[in-house]
Structures are given as C-alpha cells and as structure tokens.
C-alpha positions as CSV (number, residue, x, y, z in Angstrom):
1,M,-6.8,60.4,-26.5
2,S,-5.8,61.0,-22.6
3,L,-7.9,60.0,-20.0
4,A,-10.2,61.4,-18.0
5,C,-10.3,60.6,-14.6
6,A,-13.4,62.6,-13.5
7,T,-15.9,61.3,-15.6
8,C,-14.0,57.3,-15.8
9,P,-17.3,55.0,-15.0
10,V,-15.1,52.8,-13.2
11,R,-13.8,54.8,-11.0
12,E,-14.9,54.3,-7.8
13,Q,-14.0,50.1,-8.5
14,A,-10.6,49.6,-10.2
15,A,-7.8,49.2,-8.6
16,C,-6.8,52.9,-8.7
17,S,-9.4,54.8,-6.7
18,V,-7.3,53.8,-3.7
19,L,-5.1,56.4,-5.2
20,N,-6.4,60.3,-4.3
21,D,-7.6,62.4,-7.1
22,N,-3.9,64.2,-7.8
23,E,-2.4,60.8,-8.0
24,R,-4.7,59.6,-9.9
25,E,-3.9,62.4,-12.2
26,Q,0.0,61.5,-12.1
27,L,-1.0,58.3,-13.3
28,A,-3.3,59.0,-15.9
29,R,-0.8,61.3,-17.6
30,S,1.2,58.3,-18.1
31,G,-1.8,56.8,-19.7
32,R,-4.3,56.8,-22.7
33,T,-7.8,55.5,-24.1
34,R,-8.4,52.8,-26.3
35,K,-11.7,51.5,-28.0
36,L,-12.1,48.0,-29.1
37,K,-15.1,46.7,-31.2
38,R,-16.7,43.5,-30.7
39,G,-13.7,40.6,-31.8
40,E,-11.2,42.8,-31.7
41,V,-8.3,41.6,-30.1
42,L,-6.6,43.4,-27.1
43,F,-3.7,41.2,-26.1
44,A,-2.5,37.7,-28.6
45,A,-1.3,34.9,-27.2
46,G,2.6,34.5,-27.4
47,D,2.7,38.6,-27.5
48,D,5.6,40.5,-25.1
49,A,2.7,42.3,-23.8
50,Q,4.2,45.6,-22.0
51,T,0.7,46.8,-21.0
52,C,-1.6,47.1,-18.8
53,A,-5.2,47.8,-19.3
54,T,-8.2,48.7,-17.0
55,L,-11.4,47.6,-18.9
56,Q,-14.1,50.8,-18.3
57,T,-17.3,49.5,-20.0
58,G,-18.1,46.6,-21.9
59,A,-16.9,42.5,-21.4
60,L,-13.5,40.8,-23.0
61,K,-12.8,37.0,-22.9
62,I,-9.6,35.2,-22.4
63,S,-9.4,32.5,-24.2
64,Q,-7.0,29.7,-25.7
65,T,-7.1,28.0,-29.5
66,D,-6.7,23.9,-28.9
67,A,-4.8,22.3,-31.7
68,N,-7.7,21.4,-33.4
69,G,-8.3,25.1,-34.2
70,E,-11.1,24.8,-31.1
71,E,-11.7,27.8,-28.6
72,H,-11.7,27.7,-24.7
73,I,-13.0,30.8,-23.1
74,L,-10.5,30.3,-19.4
75,A,-12.1,33.7,-18.2
76,L,-14.2,37.1,-18.6
77,V,-13.6,40.4,-17.7
78,H,-16.2,43.1,-16.5
79,P,-15.6,46.6,-16.0
80,A,-13.5,47.6,-13.5
81,G,-11.2,44.2,-15.0
82,F,-7.6,44.6,-15.0
83,V,-5.5,42.6,-17.7
84,G,-2.1,43.2,-18.8
85,E,1.6,41.8,-18.4
86,L,1.3,41.7,-14.4
87,F,-1.1,39.1,-15.4
88,Q,1.9,36.0,-16.4
89,P,-0.7,33.0,-16.5
90,F,-2.6,34.7,-18.8
91,M,-0.2,35.8,-21.3
92,Q,-0.4,32.5,-23.3
93,S,-3.6,33.0,-24.3
94,D,-5.5,35.5,-26.3
95,V,-7.4,38.4,-24.5
96,I,-10.5,39.6,-26.7
97,A,-13.4,42.2,-27.0
98,L,-17.0,40.5,-26.3
99,T,-18.2,44.2,-27.4
100,D,-17.5,47.6,-27.9
101,C,-15.1,48.2,-25.3
102,E,-14.0,51.1,-23.7
103,L,-10.0,50.6,-21.4
104,C,-7.7,53.0,-20.2
105,L,-3.8,51.5,-21.1
106,F,-0.7,51.6,-19.1
107,S,2.9,50.8,-19.9
108,G,4.6,48.7,-17.2
109,T,6.6,50.6,-16.2
110,S,4.6,53.4,-15.4
111,I,2.6,51.2,-13.0
112,D,5.8,49.2,-11.7
113,Q,6.6,53.3,-10.8
114,T,3.1,53.8,-9.2
115,I,3.5,50.8,-7.2
116,G,6.7,51.9,-6.0
117,Q,5.8,55.4,-5.1
118,H,2.1,54.0,-3.1
119,P,2.4,50.1,-2.0
120,E,-1.7,50.5,-1.5
121,L,-2.2,50.0,-5.2
122,A,0.1,47.0,-5.3
123,K,-2.6,45.5,-2.7
124,A,-5.5,46.6,-4.5
125,L,-4.2,45.1,-7.5
126,L,-3.3,41.7,-5.8
127,R,-7.1,42.3,-4.3
128,R,-8.7,42.5,-7.7
129,S,-6.6,39.9,-9.4
130,Q,-7.8,37.3,-6.5
131,E,-11.8,38.3,-6.9
132,D,-11.2,37.8,-10.7
133,L,-9.1,34.7,-10.3
134,H,-12.4,33.3,-7.9
135,A,-15.1,34.9,-10.4
136,S,-13.1,32.6,-12.9
137,R,-13.2,29.1,-11.1
138,A,-16.2,29.4,-10.4
139,L,-17.4,30.2,-14.0
140,L,-15.6,26.7,-15.0
141,A,-16.7,25.0,-12.2
142,L,-20.5,25.5,-14.1
143,A,-19.0,22.8,-17.1
144,G,-18.8,20.4,-14.7
145,N,-21.0,17.2,-13.7
146,H,-24.2,19.9,-13.4
147,S,-27.5,20.2,-15.6
148,A,-28.5,22.4,-17.9
149,A,-30.3,24.3,-15.8
150,H,-27.8,24.4,-13.0
151,K,-25.2,25.5,-15.8
152,V,-27.3,28.3,-17.6
153,G,-29.2,29.4,-14.2
154,G,-26.0,30.0,-12.4
155,L,-24.1,32.2,-15.7
156,L,-27.1,34.8,-15.6
157,M,-26.4,34.7,-12.0
158,A,-22.9,35.3,-12.1
159,F,-23.1,38.1,-15.2
160,A,-26.1,39.7,-12.6
161,H,-23.6,40.2,-10.0
162,A,-20.3,40.9,-12.7
163,A,-22.7,43.6,-13.5
164,S,-23.3,45.2,-10.4
165,D,-21.2,48.0,-8.6
166,S,-22.1,45.9,-5.2
167,P,-20.4,43.5,-4.3
168,C,-23.7,41.8,-2.1
169,H,-26.3,42.6,-4.4
170,P,-26.4,41.9,-8.3
171,V,-28.3,43.6,-11.0
172,S,-32.2,42.9,-12.1
173,S,-31.1,43.1,-15.7
174,F,-28.0,43.2,-18.1
175,Q,-27.0,42.7,-21.4
176,L,-25.5,39.1,-21.7
177,P,-21.4,39.3,-23.1
178,L,-21.7,36.1,-24.7
179,N,-23.9,34.8,-27.4
180,R,-25.7,31.6,-27.5
181,G,-22.5,29.4,-28.8
182,E,-19.8,31.0,-26.9
183,I,-22.7,30.4,-23.5
184,G,-22.5,26.4,-24.8
185,N,-18.7,26.7,-25.3
186,M,-18.4,27.9,-21.8
187,L,-20.4,25.5,-20.0
188,G,-19.9,22.6,-22.4
189,L,-23.3,22.8,-23.7
190,A,-25.1,22.7,-27.1
191,I,-26.0,25.9,-28.6
192,E,-30.3,24.0,-28.7
193,T,-29.9,23.1,-24.8
194,V,-28.2,26.6,-24.2
195,S,-31.7,28.2,-26.2
196,R,-34.0,25.9,-24.5
197,Q,-33.0,26.2,-21.2
198,L,-33.3,30.2,-21.8
199,S,-36.0,29.9,-23.0
200,R,-37.5,27.5,-20.3
201,F,-36.5,30.0,-18.0
202,E,-38.4,32.7,-19.5
203,Q,-41.5,30.3,-19.4
204,E,-41.4,29.8,-15.7
205,G,-40.9,33.7,-15.0
206,A,-37.8,33.4,-13.7
207,I,-36.3,36.1,-16.6
208,R,-37.3,37.8,-19.4
209,R,-35.5,38.5,-22.3
210,T,-35.8,42.2,-24.1
211,G,-34.1,42.4,-27.2
212,Q,-31.2,40.7,-28.8
213,R,-29.6,40.4,-25.6
214,G,-31.1,41.8,-22.4
215,I,-32.3,39.9,-19.4
216,E,-34.3,41.1,-16.7
217,I,-34.1,39.0,-13.5
218,L,-37.4,38.5,-12.5
219,Y,-37.3,35.5,-9.6
220,P,-33.6,34.9,-8.5
221,A,-34.6,31.4,-6.6
222,L,-35.2,29.8,-10.2
223,L,-31.5,30.3,-11.9
224,A,-30.4,28.3,-9.1
225,P,-31.9,24.3,-9.1
226,A,-30.2,21.7,-7.5
227,A,-27.6,19.8,-10.3
C-alpha cells in the first residue's frame, strides 16, 4: 500500500518531519505501508535487512534469545521510532510486534539518496536514534538493584512519556504495550510480583486499570518511590 503522509499520525514527530511537503512526497513514492499483527516478526536476527521502517502505530520490541531459549528484551520502539539497516547493532536482534502495528517501509537505498539530498534528515535520524537509545538505557537501568515498586512504577512512567507527543509531559492514560510476563522479563521480576505491584498501585490510588491493558495515571508521584 502506498504512503499517505498527509494523514500519517506521526508526521510531526517522525524524523521525516524536517522535510517539506514536496520532499516528503518524493520520499513517500519510494516507500510503502506494512501492517503487522501482534507477535509478527518485522526483522529476524541475522537477516540481511535492506529496509528501514518508521513506526506509525503500535509498539515493537527488540529482543535476543539466549542459548537456553530465554528471550531478553533490549529495547522498545514506540510510534515515530525508526528501525532498520541504518542501525546495525540491532541487526543481530529480533524486531517483533508487541501489538498490531502499522509502519512505513523504505529501502536503505532510498533513505541514503534522500539523506544525500537533504542532510537535515541525517541529523534528525541521529537525534531520533540518540533519544531512543537514551530511553532504552533508562528502561534497562530499571532492571538493576531497585525495589519492585521502583521498577514497575518507573516503567509505567516511561510508557506514559513514550505515549506522549510532548517531550515534557507524560500522557495520563495509555495502553500497556507489554503483558505482565514481558514486564517481568524486562525488569527481572516474577509475573506474580508484577501483578501484586500493579494491584498495590491501584489500591493506593496511583493508577486506575481499565480493560485488559489500559492504565490511567492518577497520582504520578506515587509511581516514583525511592529504590
């Protein structure tokens, strides 16, 4: 499916936002839309990926599987995030849809050509990758020597910031991109501990859970306790 930049939900946040309408249209002609179902693989470890993708909706995980078959989540990709062959360190990892997703895909060649014509896109991609790397390091740091409350509360606030269009203000409600088992995997906690901590936050009035994965943050200060 061809791209429709005018209706793209991340047109103001994605790296291509630095291009004007004509420049973006030219880039769009070399791309296409792809939809993924939850659990579907975008890139598999070791693939000779020659494509790049901007996530429009949904969430992706970047993970590796160890010799014992255990998965380790290294990073999450949220809307406006960019993945693909320009980021070689992750090409030894799997990139998998955590939810139903929609992406715009481009060949590495077309991105290279656009960068050559518009150096500001290279700067925007670098800035985006730095922001994503910082967010990934912050998430991985939560798995350190902290209390369960610190880990789960910090992850909830990280998701609230990731779901926001503002760099300063988190959203008050969002859908969890990870299930309880995946949260435990990322934070080094048992699934039962994750469940108890979410229930505790709800009982204390810090959050309200809606539906299977909906989270409404009522009292952010209670989600950032001392380690």
